[in-house]
N, C-alpha and C positions, 0 to 999 in steps of 0.2 A: 886284461882289464880288471882294475881293482874296484871300480865303482859302477853301479848300474845307472845307465842314462835315465834322466828324470822322466822322459817320455815312456820308457819301458816300465819304470816303477809305477807311473800313473796308470798305464794300461793294465798292469797285473792286479790292481785292486778293483777293477770293474767286475761285475757279477760273473760274466762268462769267462774271462781270463782267469778269475780266481778259482773257478772250477777246474780249469786246465792245470793251474799250478798245484792244486791239491791232488789231482790225478798223477802228476809227476812225482810228488812226495810219496804217495801211496806205493807207486811202482818201485821207488828206491827203497822204501821201508821194507818191502817184501823181498828185496834182493834182486829185482829185475834190472835190466840194462836200459839205457836211454838212446839206443842207436836205431832201432827199427820197431815197426808195429804201431797199431792205433792205441790211443789212450781211451780208457773207459770213462767217458763223460757224455752226458746228455744235455743238450742246450736248447733253450727256447729260441724263437726267431730273433728276438732282441739280443740275447746272449751270443748267438751265432754272428750277428752283425758286429758285436763288440770284438769277438775273437778275429773276425775278418779284417779288422783294422791293422792287424799284424800279418795275417796269412794272405790277405789280398781278396779282392772282389771275386776273382775267378773261383777261389776256394769257397767263398761264402755262398755263391749261387750253385755250386756243384753238388751240394748235398753230401759230400764226402765226409768221413769222420776226421777228427783231429788226429793227425799222425805225427810220430816223432820225426820222420824225414821232412815233413812240411814245416814243422817248428824249427828244425835244424837249419833249413834253407833260409827261413825268414830271419832267424837270430844271427846267422852268419853275416848278414848285411850290417849288423851292429858290432861285429867282431866277437860274438859270443857263441859258445856251444850251449846245448840244452842243459847240460850238467852245470856249467859255470853260471848260467842264468839262474838256475834253482839255488845254487850255493850263495850267490850274491843276495837273493831275496831272503834266504834263511839266515844269513850272517855267518856262514861256515858250511862245512861239508854236511850233507844230509845224513842223518843216522840211519843205518840199516837195522831192520827189526831185530836180528840176532844180537847186534851190538847193544841195542836198548835193553833187551832181555838180560844180557850178560851184566850190564851196568846195574840194572835193578837188582839182580840176584846178588851181586857183590855188595850192594848197599844193605840188603836184607841180612846177609851173613855177617857183615861188619857190625850192624846194630845188634844182632843176636849175641855175638861174642861179647860186645860191650855190656849188654844187660846181664849175661851170665857172670861175667867178671865182677860186676857191681854187686849183684845179689850174693855171689859167692863170698865176697869180702864182708857182707852183712850177716853171713851165716845161713843163708837160704840154700837148701840142697838144689843141685842142678836139675834133678828130675822134676822137682816141683816147678821150677822156673820154666822148663821145657813144656810141661803140661799147661801152664798158664799161657805161654806164647802160642800154643797150638789150639787153644780154646776158641770157641766161636765169638766170644766177646773181647778177645785180645786186640789191642791196637795193631794196626798194620805195620809190619816191619819195613824198614827202608824209608820211613817218613820222619823218623826222629821222635815220634810220639811215645813209642814203647820205652825208649831210653829216658825220656823226660819223666814219664810216669814211674819208672823203676827208681830213678834218683830220689823221688819223693817217698816212695814206699820203703826204700832202703833205710830211711831215717826212722821209720816206725818199727821195722822188723826186729831190730836188736832188743826191743822191749817185750817181745813175745816169745813164747807164752808167758803170761804174767803169773807169778807164783806167790806174790806177796799179799798184803791185805787187799780186800775187795776193791777193784778198780772199775770205774764207769768208762764207757766208750768216750764220752765227751772229755773226761779227765785225761785219758790216754791221748786223745787228739790234741788237747791244749798243751800237754807236756812235750809231745813229740814235734808238733808243727807250729804251735803258738796260736792255733785257731781251734776252738772247741767244737766247731762244726765240720772240720776238715775230713772226718771219717764218717759223716752221715751217709746214708744210702743214696742220697741225692747227688753225692759227689763221685766223680770217677775214681778218685783216690780211695774213698771208703769202699766202693765196690771191688776195687782191685785187691786191696789188702784182705778183705773178707774172703775173696776167692782163693788167694794164696794160703790163708789160714785153713780154709776148708780142704784144699788139696793136700796140704802138709799133714792134716789130721785124718785124712782118709774118709772124709764125709762129703756129702753132696754140696758143691758150690752153690750159694744162694743165687737164684735168678731174679728174685724180687724181695722187697721188704716183707718180713713176716717170721714164721717159725724157723725156717732154714737160716735166715739172716741171724737171728738170735742164737741159734745152735752153733753156728760157725764161730761167733765171737766167744760164746761160752766155752767152746773147746780150747780157746786160748786164754781162758781165765778172765775174760772181760765181760762185764754186764752192760746190757743196753738200757737206756732210759725207758722206764715204763710208766712214768707219771704224766709227762707232758703230752704223750700221745693219747688222744681221747676221742670219744664218739658220742653224739647226742641221740638219745632214743626216746620214743613215746609209745607206751603201751606194748612194749616188747616183753613177752611173758618169761622173764628170767628169774631163776631162784635168787640171783643177786639183788633184784629189785622187789622181791616178794614183800608184801606188807605196806608198800608205798601206795598212796592214794592214786587211783586210776586217773588217767588224763593228765598226769604231771610229767613234763619233760625232765629227763635225767641225763647227766653227763657221766659216762663210764670211762675209766682210764684203762690203759693196757695192763696196768698192774692188777686191776680188778679182774680182767679177763684171763690173766695168767693163772689165777687160782681155778681149781675145778669148778665148772659152771655147767648149767643145763637149762633147758626150757622147762617151765612148770607144765606146759603143754605145747608141743611144737606147733607154731602157727602154720596155717595153710599157705599164706602169702606174706612176704615181708616187702614193704615199699621202701625205696631208697630215694632221697632227694639230696640236693647240694646245699641249700641255704637254710639256716636256722629259722628264718622268718616263716618258712613253710610249716615247720614244726610248731612254732608259736601260734600261728593262725589255726592250725588243726587242733591244738590244745584248747584254744579259746572257743572255737565254734563247734567242735565235735566232742572234745573231752574224752571220756572213756569209751565213746562209741567209735573212735578212730581206730582203724586197723593198725597193726604193728608198723611203726614208721622209724626209719633210721636216717640220720642226717650226717653226711660226710664232712660238712663244714669246709667246703673246698676240696682239694685233692684228698682222697681217702688216706687216713692215717693207718698205722699198724693196728691200732685198736679197732678201727672200722673194718679193716680187711679180715682180722681174726674173727670178729663177730659174724660177718657175712659168710666166711668160710664155714664156720660152725653151723650156721643156719642151713647152708646147702647140704652139709653132711647129715643134718637131721631130716632132710627131705623137704625142706621149705622152699617154695618157689620164690625167686627174687625178681622184683620188678623195679628197675632202676632208671633214674633220670638225673639231669643236671641242666644248667643253663645251656642253651644251644649256642655255643661259641667255641673258640679254639680250646679253652681250658675244659669245657664240658665234654668235648670229644675224648680228651685224655682221661677224664674222670670215668667215663663209661668203659673205656678200654681197660683201665686199671681194675675196676670192679669185675669185669669179665675175666681178668687174668686169674682171679681166685674163684670166681663162680662162672664157669663157661656157659652155663645154662641160663644165665640172667637175661631177661627180656626187657626191652625198652618200655617205659611208662611215659606216654605223651612226648616221647623223644623221637619224632618221626617227621617225614616230609609233609604229611597231612596237617599236623598241628602247626608247623612253621608256615606253610603256604596259606592256611586259613587265617592266621593271625595277621599276616602282611598283605592279604588280598591277592595272593598269587594262585588262586584256584585254577586248576587245569595244568599247572606245571608239574611235570613228572620227574622223579629222581628216586633212586633206591635208598639213598642215605641223606639225612639232612645236611651233612657237610657240603654236598654238591650244591644245594640251593643256597646255603650260607655263603659259600665262596662266590657264587654268582650275584647274590642280592646284597651281600656285604653288611647285613644288620644282625646284631645279636638278639636272641630271644631269651630274656631272663625269666626265671620261674615266677617271680612276683607279678609279671605281666599276664600270666595265665592262672593266677592263684585260684580264681573261682572254679575253673575247670578241674584243677587238682583236688580241691576240697570236695567237689561234686563226685569225683572218682572215688575218693576215700569214703565218703558217705554211702555211695551206692555199693561199694564193695563190702561194706559192713553188712548191708542188707541183702546183697546178692553177690556172694563171693566168687562166682564163676564168670562175671561179666568180662568181655575182652577189653583191654585197656590201651592197646596199641596195635596198629597193623605194620609197624616198622620192624627193623631188625637192628641188631648191634653189629657194627662193622668190625671185622676181625683184622 
């Protein structure tokens, strides 16, 4: 029989029969036969009634398991074996597990060879390529992603290492790909080429934007942009801002922070927010009485991360917050990637639940309540609370500011 009768096809998609079909597929996948024995399937009363449409009322009320002989007998009335029934549903022979593994391994090996050949033609040593493909962040072989990424990286690689006049990363990206941002850390291509450069140079592949990222590109003679990356600060006691009037918000660039810098006196606590409006309100209402405050202005830039990393190294406690929304959760994780000891500042379930009248709701992380409630809590909505915290911390620097935790 080359076609499955419509009645059997309709039966097979019911909840109970569908469980039976999946049990048959699992058995074949594991290399088992379809001649004898029970199938490992648990049915509800309704699902058993559905299966009984094929196996009969006697089987349905018997309480017996679904067995291959019972299926074989029922399907024989339609001119089918269990194996043929499963093949017609599948659209061809059911794959055995070892065959699937062999096919997958063959695809992985084929893609690995293609990537090695491609990079070899571009001048990339095979051992560098092997280390990249074996790395934790490498694309999965056998899916085509590694080869697609290698094709794009192979266009950039012949230009490295750069030995001519100083070249910026954006310039290299524009010349090699036509897109000045193609090699930014936010792109998979940029992260891939940076890892390849680091591996070839025998240095630590960069896991995040920052010093290791710049060091990797510098080893290939390429300079990263240090001017557009900036961070907003208020009353942060840096030698870079010494002499400025207190209570004045200041933008610092990564270029500023790449020069040797230090705290004129390391602050006990450094507060971190997401939105410049918080800094502006703090400057207006608290002025030079505001504790040191850093604003990421959205996702933390390299400048912000370098400053926060330096503060942590100086022994300063970091209290961080952002809008309680999907971007805010990423901001907190990014801050904690460079300052693992950073604690939340009003970034907790208590603050969220109180604002939206959800008292009594318990959760360990505000993302849980946010996912359930579906509303974002922006910093501006709780600005009076934030300003009160800053004012109180200036007067009483040891007050607790959050009972929450930063999710790892």
